[in-house]
Steps between C-alpha positions, in 0.01 A plus 500: 500500500737361238614143487822454691736212560773554757607136541873452525612257231798263528799624303540169315778253433763739366854573613457774762184359663676163524798663673269680745304180557824314577598760760154491654503119505836496677372738767187286553712183519722659766196604703341156475827335597507702824151385593577138405811495722362701792154373591484741792457788253143379442271599786230284662170687517329306777237332282503268200594691183379422147682704237341568162740662257642501152832485321386751235407865538146595409174308509544123534184421698641552851200695629238242387719232658514691830121519482476123443734424791291720731189302405674168575618627839155629591340165414750331732403729788814713477520879490698640201718804567635657182841663532543736208719788395194694385606623156368843408383603846573844642522414869852403609438345842376153592131463410295229669148416387290250696231272359183693426669841496525711186839503333588836344717437197700820546618353832527132402560496125245389241557125498474450880190721506349294217572173680356631827182614324468154341579306821378684808647231728865591434740728685735739323839611631664739255858629492800465263681321785281191547680419826395838639142442384493157665644635826235773510208258460617181672365582848156578358458170316319183607700181549372355169636784287722425198712760323465518121808677366391685187765522225744332734731280293789750503434601864770271632507686833177322600502128575208319341343158542368478143637676192252528211630653178273612215641499146367586156503250210798661324723517808766269353551743211533800731821685584626671812426871553557727307525273195179325609269494800664237724578634847772236535639216287269202455710274720353693794189286446677223690405681823129460424278237658204539263504644146174625349498567126210732415379554145196491276309206355649553154852478651458147642745335258755776549463464877572127490816553292612792714441307822716211378775740391488683834542178697787391275679835538450554872405166660206676663177321592264413217289811440133493588287624210246779542299708256359848534128511569272800470196565713200722426517866408412713806381859483727715712217736593190279535666156564276348230644180352493397135646207312540708183533867401321620187636766269846651450701561816802703604760285677663679795794336674794573727648152542830332414373294205209686334519273195377209715200705615430594140511133399263410787251759377523372143446145626177632654395638163547862606529754218789731602473829311776682690742443786670712763807325640680644801798372705457223754352629829416834333321743730217630284420869543158660495611703198586185305166339574304819429677526163407141421135555597480808276573275201155344565601134492212256522695261722839516672637165616798457730660242730407426859833645615441820305147518642648527849689815400205643307263453794651800678400732215169658408343288226195693383184352350429318278664188649733418212797356695527121520778269615580136428615253764816314403580180689685172444389139507683170473502319167531163671335381822819324610689830494240662727533209743880532491490871590245445777713223646807728497306768686360251752848360567632853549241581769535159669169350387450126444491424126424129532 
């Protein structure tokens, strides 16, 4: 299986992309203006709603943040219900998965299935129309349920009680689609309640400068600082855990930002001898995996999200497939307290 890279790249800051970006920005501004003027266009869902989204396309740490919010809610005795579009799934109807049930990624999408496997206490309600998903599940939920709106910042048709936006450290240098990756101009950040800037340890100085510039440009809340954290390597076939992998490995990924996964592996001291990079949410075929196995790699390492999609395929012995958990953690204790307090306030808990 040859190395592939199907990622769509921004067109850059040249004349025609800038013209297209201006048209796109005007359309987004018109849409946002309608929602700002007509509050009734945003529907109440019948429970508290915490939105976790982004202003940029691609991986900005939204899924790890959804995971973190679910943990906070569970510790407070609440029941998280993830409302997600379900990218990459093949089932078109509303899919509801209860706590303890198995989520099939072809029906839910890979990220919801991954989150449900990690946190068996959560509910999933999957449909492109989050209002339809909420309506389908609302009567089944306990009174202490809280909706977590996955990738919800641009879903203005849903009213939310807390708007969390995840950004990358170079967000202030980004441009609007198609010149860059911004889904809307940066001034949209003014709608956010909490901003989480997620980067790596070596980007800490850049993050501080970018956070200050973002506040100056948009008057948004001071960003909370988080770094990516990796867990142990887990064997996809045997579930064995290791802190390190010895020998050259083949990196296999189908995520939005494979370069970040590659950097995480290098930070772990992994020797990458080859890589196979597929599009985000890629549905691996048996033929692709069989072709990879025939190359006799000693170790194949992938992401937790990719592992969800690979788990449906036949992975023959020896057990060479491993995945690495990718999570986020706060750089500063005060930032963690600030986010927890925002969540508690949203669900009506005493924060005194």
